[in-house]
Every structure is written in structure tokens, then in C-alpha cells.
C-alpha positions as CSV (number, residue, x, y, z in Angstrom):
1,M,30.8,-36.5,2.4
2,K,26.5,-35.6,0.0
3,S,23.8,-34.2,0.7
4,I,20.2,-34.4,-0.9
5,S,17.1,-32.2,-0.4
6,F,13.8,-32.5,-1.7
7,S,10.6,-29.7,-0.9
8,A,9.4,-26.7,-3.4
9,I,11.6,-26.8,-6.4
10,C,10.0,-23.2,-7.6
11,Y,10.3,-20.5,-9.8
12,D,10.5,-16.8,-6.8
13,H,8.9,-13.8,-9.2
14,F,9.6,-9.8,-7.4
15,P,7.1,-7.4,-9.9
16,E,8.4,-4.7,-7.8
17,K,12.0,-5.7,-8.9
18,N,10.5,-6.8,-12.4
19,K,13.2,-10.1,-11.7
20,S,12.5,-13.7,-11.5
21,V,15.0,-16.9,-10.0
22,P,15.3,-20.1,-9.5
23,G,14.0,-20.9,-5.8
24,G,12.7,-22.9,-3.0
25,N,13.7,-24.9,-0.1
26,S,15.1,-27.6,-1.7
27,L,16.8,-25.5,-4.2
28,N,17.8,-23.0,-2.1
29,F,19.2,-25.3,0.4
30,A,21.0,-27.1,-1.9
31,V,22.0,-24.1,-4.0
32,Q,23.8,-23.3,-0.7
33,I,24.9,-26.1,0.8
34,R,27.4,-26.4,-2.7
35,R,28.9,-23.4,-2.8
36,L,30.1,-24.2,0.9
37,G,32.0,-27.2,-0.7
38,L,29.1,-30.1,0.0
39,S,28.6,-32.6,-3.1
40,S,24.8,-32.1,-3.7
41,A,21.6,-33.1,-5.2
42,V,18.0,-31.8,-5.0
43,A,15.0,-34.1,-6.0
44,G,11.5,-33.4,-6.8
45,F,9.4,-32.4,-9.4
46,I,9.3,-29.5,-12.3
47,G,7.4,-28.7,-15.3
48,T,7.4,-28.5,-18.6
49,D,8.0,-24.7,-19.1
50,P,10.5,-22.5,-19.6
51,A,10.6,-21.5,-15.8
52,A,11.9,-25.7,-15.2
53,S,14.5,-24.6,-17.7
54,Q,15.7,-22.2,-16.0
55,I,16.1,-23.8,-13.3
56,E,18.1,-27.1,-14.4
57,A,20.4,-24.4,-16.5
58,L,20.5,-23.0,-12.4
59,C,21.7,-26.5,-11.3
60,F,24.0,-26.6,-14.9
61,R,25.9,-23.8,-13.7
62,E,26.2,-24.9,-9.5
63,G,26.9,-29.0,-10.0
64,I,24.2,-30.1,-8.8
65,D,22.5,-33.8,-9.0
66,T,19.3,-33.4,-10.7
67,R,19.0,-37.2,-11.6
68,L,16.1,-37.6,-9.4
69,M,14.1,-34.3,-10.1
70,F,11.3,-35.2,-12.9
71,R,9.8,-33.1,-15.7
72,I,5.7,-34.3,-15.7
73,E,3.8,-32.3,-17.8
74,G,2.5,-28.8,-17.2
75,N,3.7,-25.7,-14.7
76,T,6.1,-25.5,-12.3
77,A,5.4,-24.0,-8.7
78,S,5.8,-20.4,-8.6
79,N,5.6,-17.7,-6.3
80,K,5.2,-13.7,-6.8
81,L,7.0,-12.4,-3.7
82,Y,6.8,-8.2,-2.8
83,N,10.1,-6.8,0.0
84,T,9.6,-4.0,2.2
85,D,11.3,-0.7,2.3
86,D,14.2,-3.0,4.5
87,G,14.5,-5.9,2.7
88,E,11.7,-8.2,4.4
89,R,10.1,-10.4,2.0
90,Y,6.3,-10.9,2.0
91,A,3.6,-12.7,0.1
92,R,-0.1,-12.1,-0.8
93,E,-2.6,-14.6,-0.5
94,G,-3.3,-16.3,-4.1
95,D,-0.1,-16.2,-5.0
96,W,1.3,-19.0,-4.4
97,Q,1.0,-21.5,-7.5
98,N,1.7,-25.2,-6.6
99,G,2.0,-26.5,-10.4
100,V,2.8,-30.0,-10.4
101,K,5.8,-29.8,-7.4
102,D,2.6,-32.8,-5.2
103,D,2.3,-34.6,-8.6
104,G,4.5,-37.5,-8.8
105,W,6.4,-39.8,-5.9
106,F,9.8,-41.2,-5.3
107,D,9.4,-45.0,-6.4
108,D,11.5,-47.3,-4.3
109,K,15.1,-47.2,-6.8
110,A,14.8,-43.2,-5.9
111,W,14.7,-43.9,-2.1
112,Q,17.7,-46.7,-2.6
113,Y,19.4,-43.4,-4.2
114,I,18.5,-41.1,-1.9
115,L,19.4,-42.8,1.3
116,T,23.2,-43.5,-0.1
117,H,23.9,-39.2,1.0
118,D,24.9,-39.0,4.2
119,L,22.6,-35.6,4.8
120,I,19.0,-34.9,3.3
121,A,17.4,-32.0,3.9
122,T,13.5,-31.5,3.6
123,T,10.5,-29.7,5.5
124,C,7.5,-30.6,7.3
125,N,4.7,-30.5,5.0
126,D,6.8,-32.1,2.0
127,Q,4.5,-35.1,0.9
128,H,7.8,-37.3,1.1
129,L,8.6,-36.8,5.2
130,D,6.8,-39.7,6.5
131,E,8.4,-42.1,3.2
132,L,11.8,-40.3,4.0
133,T,11.3,-40.9,8.8
134,R,10.5,-44.9,8.0
135,R,13.4,-45.3,5.4
136,K,16.1,-43.5,7.6
137,S,18.9,-45.4,8.6
138,T,21.2,-44.3,11.3
139,N,23.7,-43.6,8.2
140,N,21.5,-40.6,6.9
141,L,21.6,-37.4,9.3
142,V,17.8,-36.4,8.3
143,S,17.4,-32.1,8.7
144,V,13.6,-31.3,8.4
145,D,12.6,-27.0,8.4
146,F,9.8,-26.8,9.8
147,M,9.8,-22.9,8.4
148,H,6.9,-21.5,10.3
149,L,4.4,-24.1,10.0
150,Y,5.4,-25.0,13.8
151,S,3.1,-27.0,16.8
152,G,4.2,-28.4,20.0
153,E,3.0,-31.5,18.1
154,L,4.1,-31.9,14.8
155,L,7.4,-31.1,16.6
156,S,7.0,-33.7,19.0
157,K,5.4,-36.0,16.7
158,Y,9.1,-35.8,14.0
159,L,12.1,-35.4,17.1
160,S,12.5,-38.6,17.8
161,K,12.2,-39.6,14.2
162,I,15.2,-37.5,12.2
163,D,18.2,-35.7,13.8
164,I,18.0,-31.5,13.1
165,A,15.2,-29.7,13.8
166,F,14.3,-25.7,12.5
167,L,11.6,-23.4,13.6
168,S,11.0,-19.7,12.1
169,P,8.5,-18.9,14.9
170,V,6.3,-16.2,13.8
171,A,5.8,-14.5,17.6
172,G,8.0,-14.7,20.2
173,I,10.2,-18.5,21.4
174,P,7.6,-21.4,21.8
175,W,8.3,-22.5,25.5
176,E,7.9,-25.8,25.2
177,I,11.1,-25.8,23.2
178,E,13.5,-25.9,25.6
179,D,11.6,-29.0,27.3
180,L,10.8,-31.3,23.6
181,S,15.1,-30.8,22.8
182,G,15.9,-32.1,25.9
183,I,13.7,-34.9,26.0
184,F,14.5,-36.4,22.2
185,Q,18.5,-34.6,22.6
186,K,18.1,-33.8,19.5
187,P,19.5,-30.0,18.5
188,V,16.5,-27.2,18.5
189,V,17.7,-24.3,16.0
190,I,15.1,-21.6,15.9
191,M,15.7,-18.9,13.2
192,L,15.2,-15.7,14.1
193,G,16.1,-12.7,11.3
194,A,17.2,-9.8,12.8
195,E,17.6,-10.8,15.8
196,G,19.7,-14.4,15.6
197,S,19.4,-17.7,16.6
198,L,19.2,-20.0,19.1
199,T,20.0,-23.4,19.4
200,F,18.5,-25.4,22.1
201,F,20.6,-29.1,22.4
202,Q,21.4,-31.2,25.7
203,G,19.2,-28.8,28.2
204,K,22.2,-26.1,26.8
205,K,21.1,-22.6,24.8
206,F,23.5,-21.5,22.6
207,V,22.7,-17.8,21.3
208,Q,24.4,-16.5,17.6
209,K,23.7,-13.0,17.1
210,A,22.9,-11.7,13.6
211,Y,25.7,-10.0,11.1
212,K,25.0,-5.9,10.8
213,V,24.2,-5.9,6.9
214,E,24.5,-2.4,5.3
215,K,21.7,-3.3,3.1
216,V,19.4,-5.8,3.0
217,T,18.2,-6.0,-0.9
218,D,15.6,-9.3,-0.2
219,T,15.6,-11.7,3.0
220,T,14.4,-14.8,0.4
221,G,15.8,-17.5,1.4
222,C,18.0,-16.7,3.9
223,G,16.7,-19.6,6.6
224,D,17.3,-22.2,3.7
225,A,21.0,-20.8,3.5
226,Y,21.6,-21.0,7.6
227,H,20.1,-24.4,7.7
228,A,23.3,-25.4,4.7
229,G,25.6,-23.4,6.6
230,F,24.5,-24.9,10.0
231,C,24.3,-28.6,8.3
232,Y,27.4,-28.8,6.8
233,A,29.5,-27.0,9.8
234,L,27.3,-30.2,11.6
235,L,28.6,-32.4,9.7
236,N,32.0,-31.4,8.8
237,G,32.5,-31.5,12.5
238,G,32.3,-28.3,14.2
239,T,30.7,-27.3,17.3
240,I,26.5,-26.0,17.9
241,Q,28.7,-22.7,18.1
242,D,30.5,-23.4,14.5
243,A,27.2,-24.2,12.4
244,M,25.4,-22.1,14.2
245,K,28.1,-19.0,13.2
246,L,28.0,-20.9,9.3
247,G,24.9,-20.0,9.3
248,T,24.7,-16.7,10.1
249,E,27.7,-16.3,7.7
250,T,25.6,-18.1,5.0
251,A,22.4,-16.4,5.1
252,T,24.2,-13.3,5.6
253,K,25.9,-13.9,1.8
254,V,22.1,-14.1,0.7
255,L,20.6,-11.2,1.9
256,K,22.5,-9.0,-0.2
257,G,20.6,-10.2,-3.2
258,V,17.5,-10.9,-4.7
259,G,16.4,-14.7,-4.1
260,G,18.0,-17.6,-2.7
261,T,19.9,-18.6,-4.9
262,F,21.9,-15.5,-5.4
């Protein structure tokens, strides 16, 4: 089995730590699921700057397929990130630089290759999501991270077209999640950070506590790592509870380093 992810591929800068690392949702996901043992590819657009070379070098070291990671003249997307005293990541307005991230488009040949993968992971704000839902077949398990951008309307639009939804609500658990999961019969996973995670599926509510970590260095990429662990377990025949456990274990490892590719 094999996985491909596409959304943000960027370079994360941590000014307070004087450190910069490759990151972004799709790259974080690709690295973590590859470390779990699944064949992994990443797709998207990077620039022609030194950051792009660092991203390519990381993918080479990790054994990630980059045939659909294209270079476009310009700068790779980048972000500046900061941490509270307890390691929680936060960003400041204006620090995200989109670079060439949205300057390309997957052609038919690229889609042919994407659709050979058992698992396809992306985010709700990726420019290719609608095209993915149009082209996917029953052979593709499509997982979408709605992050904090969730809305009931957005989830309703896509739940019938995808297979798993993840979200990270910023203010409690949206009341309509359980109803939507029941209507569309799809797992909806709510990632709650230090409060653990919940999954609604087939009329049931599954609960997973977070693991205690003595010292949290940085929470960047924990959601992507959880996403990877959850999907890996399901692809390998695990139950929802198995998937939540592996997602938690994978995310916990990331908490101990800087960036989502730690």
C-alpha cells in the first residue's frame, strides 16, 4: 500500500529558537507516515531557493517519493512560528508567506499517478480538493484535515465525497459533528491537543486520552502526525480505537522536537 499527500510544503522558521526546518501539512504527514512504514509520496510546488533544496534533501533522506513535487521560479512558502512557555505553537499575523505554493496545477498525468495511491491526504483549503473529489475512485481512501477552518456547511459539502475528516476546533466541540457523521457514515475525528481526541462514527463516540509528556518542546505538526498515525492504522486493518491510539503515539513523538518533521 502507498500514500500521497498534498497541501502546504513550506519552510518553518522559529526565530526564538534560531532554527528553521522543512514543514507544512503535506510534508509533515508524508514524513510521519513513511516512518511508520508506508510507502509515501508528497505532491505540490516549491521554489528555486535554498529552502527548496533543504526540503528535497529531507525527502531523499526519508525515502519519500517527490516526482510530483515541482519547482517553480520564486520562493518556497514559509512561516514564522513561536512557542509559549509550555511549548504551544502560535503564529503572528503576516508571518505566513505563500511563495509559489499556489502557482501550479496538477495536470492529467499527475492525477493519473495520484490516483494509484491507496491513501490520499490533503487539507480543506487546498486548491486541488474539488478536483480530487471529482476524480477519486472507490480504490482511494481520501482523508481531509479541516484544521481550525471547520464549518458545518463546509463539512456537509465534502463528507459525502471523502472518507475521513479531521478537525481541530478552537472553541469546544461543534454540536453538529455527531449528526453529520451519522448522516454520511464517515469517521469524523476531533483533535483536541492536550485534551486528547474524539471520533464519531456509525452512531458511536470514541475517546482517546492524550499521553503525558514531561516537557513539550513544540506542538507544530502534531495534528499532521496524528492524522498520519490514524490513517496508517486504518489502512492496516485496525479499529477506530487502534487508529486513535497510534495517532496519539505518533503525535506524542513530535512534541519532543522542533517542527513537524522532527
